[in-house]
N, CA, C and O atoms as a GROMACS GRO file, in nm:
protein
  284
    1UNK      N    1  -5.099  -0.734   2.167
    1UNK     CA    2  -4.974  -0.791   2.123
    1UNK      C    3  -4.970  -0.788   1.970
    1UNK      O    4  -5.071  -0.815   1.905
    2UNK      N    5  -4.854  -0.754   1.913
    2UNK     CA    6  -4.839  -0.744   1.768
    2UNK      C    7  -4.816  -0.880   1.706
    2UNK      O    8  -4.758  -0.969   1.768
    3UNK      N    9  -4.863  -0.895   1.585
    3UNK     CA   10  -4.842  -1.019   1.512
    3UNK      C   11  -4.727  -1.000   1.413
    3UNK      O   12  -4.710  -0.892   1.356
    4UNK      N   13  -4.649  -1.103   1.395
    4UNK     CA   14  -4.537  -1.099   1.301
    4UNK      C   15  -4.572  -1.186   1.182
    4UNK      O   16  -4.602  -1.305   1.197
    5UNK      N   17  -4.568  -1.127   1.065
    5UNK     CA   18  -4.596  -1.201   0.942
    5UNK      C   19  -4.465  -1.229   0.870
    5UNK      O   20  -4.380  -1.141   0.858
    6UNK      N   21  -4.449  -1.349   0.822
    6UNK     CA   22  -4.332  -1.384   0.742
    6UNK      C   23  -4.378  -1.422   0.603
    6UNK      O   24  -4.476  -1.495   0.586
    7UNK      N   25  -4.307  -1.374   0.506
    7UNK     CA   26  -4.336  -1.408   0.367
    7UNK      C   27  -4.222  -1.495   0.318
    7UNK      O   28  -4.107  -1.452   0.312
    8UNK      N   29  -4.253  -1.616   0.283
    8UNK     CA   30  -4.148  -1.707   0.238
    8UNK      C   31  -4.115  -1.680   0.091
    8UNK      O   32  -4.203  -1.652   0.010
    9UNK      N   33  -3.989  -1.689   0.060
    9UNK     CA   34  -3.942  -1.669  -0.077
    9UNK      C   35  -3.869  -1.795  -0.120
    9UNK      O   36  -3.774  -1.837  -0.054
   10UNK      N   37  -3.914  -1.857  -0.228
   10UNK     CA   38  -3.846  -1.980  -0.272
   10UNK      C   39  -3.705  -1.947  -0.325
   10UNK      O   40  -3.686  -1.843  -0.388
   11UNK      N   41  -3.608  -2.034  -0.300
   11UNK     CA   42  -3.473  -2.008  -0.350
   11UNK      C   43  -3.465  -2.020  -0.501
   11UNK      O   44  -3.540  -2.096  -0.562
   12UNK      N   45  -3.373  -1.945  -0.559
   12UNK     CA   46  -3.351  -1.952  -0.704
   12UNK      C   47  -3.248  -2.062  -0.729
   12UNK      O   48  -3.128  -2.044  -0.707
   13UNK      N   49  -3.295  -2.174  -0.774
   13UNK     CA   50  -3.206  -2.289  -0.793
   13UNK      C   51  -3.123  -2.277  -0.920
   13UNK      O   52  -3.014  -2.336  -0.926
   14UNK      N   53  -3.169  -2.205  -1.019
   14UNK     CA   54  -3.097  -2.194  -1.144
   14UNK      C   55  -2.995  -2.081  -1.145
   14UNK      O   56  -2.936  -2.052  -1.249
   15UNK      N   57  -2.972  -2.017  -1.031
   15UNK     CA   58  -2.881  -1.903  -1.024
   15UNK      C   59  -2.736  -1.954  -1.018
   15UNK      O   60  -2.688  -1.992  -0.911
   16UNK      N   61  -2.669  -1.954  -1.132
   16UNK     CA   62  -2.530  -2.000  -1.135
   16UNK      C   63  -2.437  -1.882  -1.117
   16UNK      O   64  -2.468  -1.769  -1.156
   17UNK      N   65  -2.323  -1.909  -1.058
   17UNK     CA   66  -2.223  -1.804  -1.039
   17UNK      C   67  -2.159  -1.772  -1.173
   17UNK      O   68  -2.137  -1.860  -1.257
   18UNK      N   69  -2.128  -1.644  -1.189
   18UNK     CA   70  -2.062  -1.600  -1.311
   18UNK      C   71  -1.916  -1.647  -1.310
   18UNK      O   72  -1.850  -1.641  -1.206
   19UNK      N   73  -1.868  -1.692  -1.424
   19UNK     CA   74  -1.730  -1.737  -1.432
   19UNK      C   75  -1.637  -1.618  -1.415
   19UNK      O   76  -1.656  -1.512  -1.476
   20UNK      N   77  -1.536  -1.636  -1.332
   20UNK     CA   78  -1.443  -1.527  -1.304
   20UNK      C   79  -1.338  -1.517  -1.413
   20UNK      O   80  -1.267  -1.613  -1.442
   21UNK      N   81  -1.331  -1.401  -1.473
   21UNK     CA   82  -1.228  -1.374  -1.572
   21UNK      C   83  -1.155  -1.249  -1.529
   21UNK      O   84  -1.219  -1.149  -1.494
   22UNK      N   85  -1.024  -1.251  -1.530
   22UNK     CA   86  -0.949  -1.134  -1.484
   22UNK      C   87  -0.963  -1.016  -1.581
   22UNK      O   88  -0.965  -1.033  -1.703
   23UNK      N   89  -0.974  -0.899  -1.524
   23UNK     CA   90  -0.981  -0.776  -1.602
   23UNK      C   91  -0.838  -0.729  -1.627
   23UNK      O   92  -0.765  -0.705  -1.531
   24UNK      N   93  -0.797  -0.715  -1.752
   24UNK     CA   94  -0.658  -0.676  -1.779
   24UNK      C   95  -0.622  -0.538  -1.721
   24UNK      O   96  -0.506  -0.514  -1.688
   25UNK      N   97  -0.719  -0.449  -1.709
   25UNK     CA   98  -0.690  -0.316  -1.651
   25UNK      C   99  -0.655  -0.329  -1.503
   25UNK      O  100  -0.568  -0.257  -1.454
   26UNK      N  101  -0.720  -0.419  -1.433
   26UNK     CA  102  -0.694  -0.442  -1.291
   26UNK      C  103  -0.553  -0.496  -1.272
   26UNK      O  104  -0.478  -0.450  -1.186
   27UNK      N  105  -0.518  -0.595  -1.353
   27UNK     CA  106  -0.386  -0.657  -1.344
   27UNK      C  107  -0.278  -0.556  -1.383
   27UNK      O  108  -0.174  -0.548  -1.318
   28UNK      N  109  -0.302  -0.480  -1.489
   28UNK     CA  110  -0.204  -0.378  -1.532
   28UNK      C  111  -0.186  -0.270  -1.426
   28UNK      O  112  -0.075  -0.219  -1.407
   29UNK      N  113  -0.292  -0.234  -1.359
   29UNK     CA  114  -0.283  -0.133  -1.253
   29UNK      C  115  -0.196  -0.181  -1.139
   29UNK      O  116  -0.114  -0.106  -1.086
   30UNK      N  117  -0.213  -0.306  -1.099
   30UNK     CA  118  -0.129  -0.360  -0.992
   30UNK      C  119   0.016  -0.370  -1.037
   30UNK      O  120   0.107  -0.340  -0.960
   31UNK      N  121   0.036  -0.412  -1.161
   31UNK     CA  122   0.173  -0.424  -1.214
   31UNK      C  123   0.242  -0.288  -1.218
   31UNK      O  124   0.360  -0.276  -1.185
   32UNK      N  125   0.168  -0.186  -1.258
   32UNK     CA  126   0.223  -0.051  -1.265
   32UNK      C  127   0.265  -0.001  -1.127
   32UNK      O  128   0.371   0.061  -1.113
   33UNK      N  129   0.183  -0.027  -1.026
   33UNK     CA  130   0.218   0.016  -0.890
   33UNK      C  131   0.341  -0.058  -0.837
   33UNK      O  132   0.424   0.001  -0.769
   34UNK      N  133   0.352  -0.186  -0.868
   34UNK     CA  134   0.469  -0.262  -0.826
   34UNK      C  135   0.594  -0.210  -0.895
   34UNK      O  136   0.699  -0.198  -0.832
   35UNK      N  137   0.584  -0.179  -1.024
   35UNK     CA  138   0.698  -0.124  -1.096
   35UNK      C  139   0.738   0.012  -1.040
   35UNK      O  140   0.857   0.044  -1.033
   36UNK      N  141   0.640   0.092  -0.999
   36UNK     CA  142   0.671   0.222  -0.939
   36UNK      C  143   0.746   0.204  -0.807
   36UNK      O  144   0.841   0.277  -0.779
   37UNK      N  145   0.704   0.107  -0.727
   37UNK     CA  146   0.774   0.081  -0.601
   37UNK      C  147   0.916   0.032  -0.626
   37UNK      O  148   1.009   0.072  -0.555
   38UNK      N  149   0.935  -0.053  -0.727
   38UNK     CA  150   1.070  -0.101  -0.760
   38UNK      C  151   1.159   0.016  -0.804
   38UNK      O  152   1.274   0.025  -0.764
   39UNK      N  153   1.104   0.103  -0.888
   39UNK     CA  154   1.180   0.218  -0.936
   39UNK      C  155   1.222   0.308  -0.821
   39UNK      O  156   1.337   0.350  -0.812
   40UNK      N  157   1.128   0.338  -0.732
   40UNK     CA  158   1.159   0.423  -0.618
   40UNK      C  159   1.262   0.359  -0.526
   40UNK      O  160   1.348   0.428  -0.471
   41UNK      N  161   1.255   0.227  -0.510
   41UNK     CA  162   1.350   0.157  -0.424
   41UNK      C  163   1.490   0.157  -0.486
   41UNK      O  164   1.589   0.164  -0.413
   42UNK      N  165   1.499   0.149  -0.618
   42UNK     CA  166   1.630   0.149  -0.684
   42UNK      C  167   1.690   0.288  -0.688
   42UNK      O  168   1.812   0.304  -0.676
   43UNK      N  169   1.605   0.391  -0.706
   43UNK     CA  170   1.655   0.528  -0.718
   43UNK      C  171   1.720   0.574  -0.588
   43UNK      O  172   1.838   0.608  -0.585
   44UNK      N  173   1.642   0.575  -0.482
   44UNK     CA  174   1.694   0.616  -0.351
   44UNK      C  175   1.601   0.560  -0.244
   44UNK      O  176   1.503   0.625  -0.208
   45UNK      N  177   1.630   0.441  -0.194
   45UNK     CA  178   1.536   0.375  -0.102
   45UNK      C  179   1.513   0.450   0.028
   45UNK      O  180   1.404   0.441   0.086
   46UNK      N  181   1.612   0.524   0.075
   46UNK     CA  182   1.596   0.594   0.203
   46UNK      C  183   1.507   0.717   0.186
   46UNK      O  184   1.414   0.738   0.265
   47UNK      N  185   1.533   0.798   0.085
   47UNK     CA  186   1.452   0.919   0.065
   47UNK      C  187   1.311   0.887   0.016
   47UNK      O  188   1.217   0.961   0.044
   48UNK      N  189   1.296   0.777  -0.057
   48UNK     CA  190   1.165   0.742  -0.114
   48UNK      C  191   1.086   0.643  -0.028
   48UNK      O  192   0.984   0.590  -0.072
   49UNK      N  193   1.133   0.619   0.092
   49UNK     CA  194   1.067   0.521   0.179
   49UNK      C  195   0.921   0.557   0.206
   49UNK      O  196   0.835   0.469   0.204
   50UNK      N  197   0.892   0.683   0.231
   50UNK     CA  198   0.753   0.721   0.261
   50UNK      C  199   0.664   0.702   0.138
   50UNK      O  200   0.548   0.662   0.151
   51UNK      N  201   0.718   0.730   0.019
   51UNK     CA  202   0.638   0.710  -0.103
   51UNK      C  203   0.612   0.561  -0.127
   51UNK      O  204   0.503   0.523  -0.167
   52UNK      N  205   0.713   0.479  -0.102
   52UNK     CA  206   0.697   0.334  -0.119
   52UNK      C  207   0.594   0.281  -0.019
   52UNK      O  208   0.511   0.198  -0.055
   53UNK      N  209   0.598   0.329   0.104
   53UNK     CA  210   0.500   0.286   0.204
   53UNK      C  211   0.360   0.329   0.166
   53UNK      O  212   0.264   0.254   0.187
   54UNK      N  213   0.346   0.449   0.109
   54UNK     CA  214   0.215   0.498   0.067
   54UNK      C  215   0.157   0.410  -0.044
   54UNK      O  216   0.040   0.371  -0.039
   55UNK      N  217   0.239   0.378  -0.144
   55UNK     CA  218   0.192   0.292  -0.253
   55UNK      C  219   0.161   0.153  -0.201
   55UNK      O  220   0.061   0.092  -0.239
   56UNK      N  221   0.246   0.102  -0.113
   56UNK     CA  222   0.225  -0.031  -0.057
   56UNK      C  223   0.094  -0.038   0.022
   56UNK      O  224   0.020  -0.135   0.013
   57UNK      N  225   0.068   0.065   0.100
   57UNK     CA  226  -0.056   0.070   0.178
   57UNK      C  227  -0.177   0.074   0.085
   57UNK      O  228  -0.279   0.010   0.113
   58UNK      N  229  -0.167   0.149  -0.025
   58UNK     CA  230  -0.276   0.157  -0.122
   58UNK      C  231  -0.303   0.019  -0.183
   58UNK      O  232  -0.418  -0.022  -0.196
   59UNK      N  233  -0.197  -0.052  -0.220
   59UNK     CA  234  -0.212  -0.184  -0.281
   59UNK      C  235  -0.276  -0.280  -0.180
   59UNK      O  236  -0.365  -0.357  -0.216
   60UNK      N  237  -0.230  -0.275  -0.056
   60UNK     CA  238  -0.282  -0.370   0.044
   60UNK      C  239  -0.426  -0.342   0.081
   60UNK      O  240  -0.503  -0.436   0.103
   61UNK      N  241  -0.467  -0.216   0.090
   61UNK     CA  242  -0.603  -0.186   0.134
   61UNK      C  243  -0.700  -0.172   0.018
   61UNK      O  244  -0.806  -0.235   0.019
   62UNK      N  245  -0.668  -0.092  -0.080
   62UNK     CA  246  -0.762  -0.065  -0.189
   62UNK      C  247  -0.786  -0.185  -0.279
   62UNK      O  248  -0.900  -0.222  -0.304
   63UNK      N  249  -0.678  -0.246  -0.327
   63UNK     CA  250  -0.696  -0.354  -0.422
   63UNK      C  251  -0.755  -0.478  -0.358
   63UNK      O  252  -0.832  -0.549  -0.421
   64UNK      N  253  -0.721  -0.504  -0.234
   64UNK     CA  254  -0.768  -0.626  -0.174
   64UNK      C  255  -0.909  -0.612  -0.115
   64UNK      O  256  -0.980  -0.711  -0.105
   65UNK      N  257  -0.949  -0.491  -0.077
   65UNK     CA  258  -1.079  -0.475  -0.012
   65UNK      C  259  -1.187  -0.422  -0.105
   65UNK      O  260  -1.297  -0.478  -0.111
   66UNK      N  261  -1.158  -0.314  -0.176
   66UNK     CA  262  -1.266  -0.250  -0.250
   66UNK      C  263  -1.263  -0.276  -0.400
   66UNK      O  264  -1.369  -0.280  -0.462
   67UNK      N  265  -1.147  -0.293  -0.459
   67UNK     CA  266  -1.140  -0.315  -0.602
   67UNK      C  267  -1.165  -0.461  -0.634
   67UNK      O  268  -1.127  -0.551  -0.560
   68UNK      N  269  -1.229  -0.481  -0.745
   68UNK     CA  270  -1.257  -0.618  -0.789
   68UNK      C  271  -1.241  -0.624  -0.940
   68UNK      O  272  -1.288  -0.535  -1.010
   69UNK      N  273  -1.176  -0.728  -0.990
   69UNK     CA  274  -1.166  -0.738  -1.135
   69UNK      C  275  -1.299  -0.767  -1.202
   69UNK      O  276  -1.310  -0.757  -1.324
   70UNK      N  277  -1.400  -0.802  -1.124
   70UNK     CA  278  -1.532  -0.832  -1.181
   70UNK      C  279  -1.624  -0.711  -1.184
   70UNK      O  280  -1.730  -0.716  -1.246
   71UNK      N  281  -1.584  -0.603  -1.119
   71UNK     CA  282  -1.672  -0.486  -1.112
   71UNK      C  283  -1.682  -0.412  -1.242
   71UNK      O  284  -1.752  -0.311  -1.252
   0.00000   0.00000   0.00000
């Protein structure tokens, strides 16, 4: 029968979380995409619907899941 060895590691008590500060490039990128969607909606909402949906999908999936202002 095999033996299982465990190595205990003491917790780091002095590990404080870094203060969150917004990255202006992240915020500007989101603002730019929103302005692009507004422009497309004002120009011709019916013909530009697929482009607006594409940008909207990018904002909902990329910015919320993988992008981080702290990265």
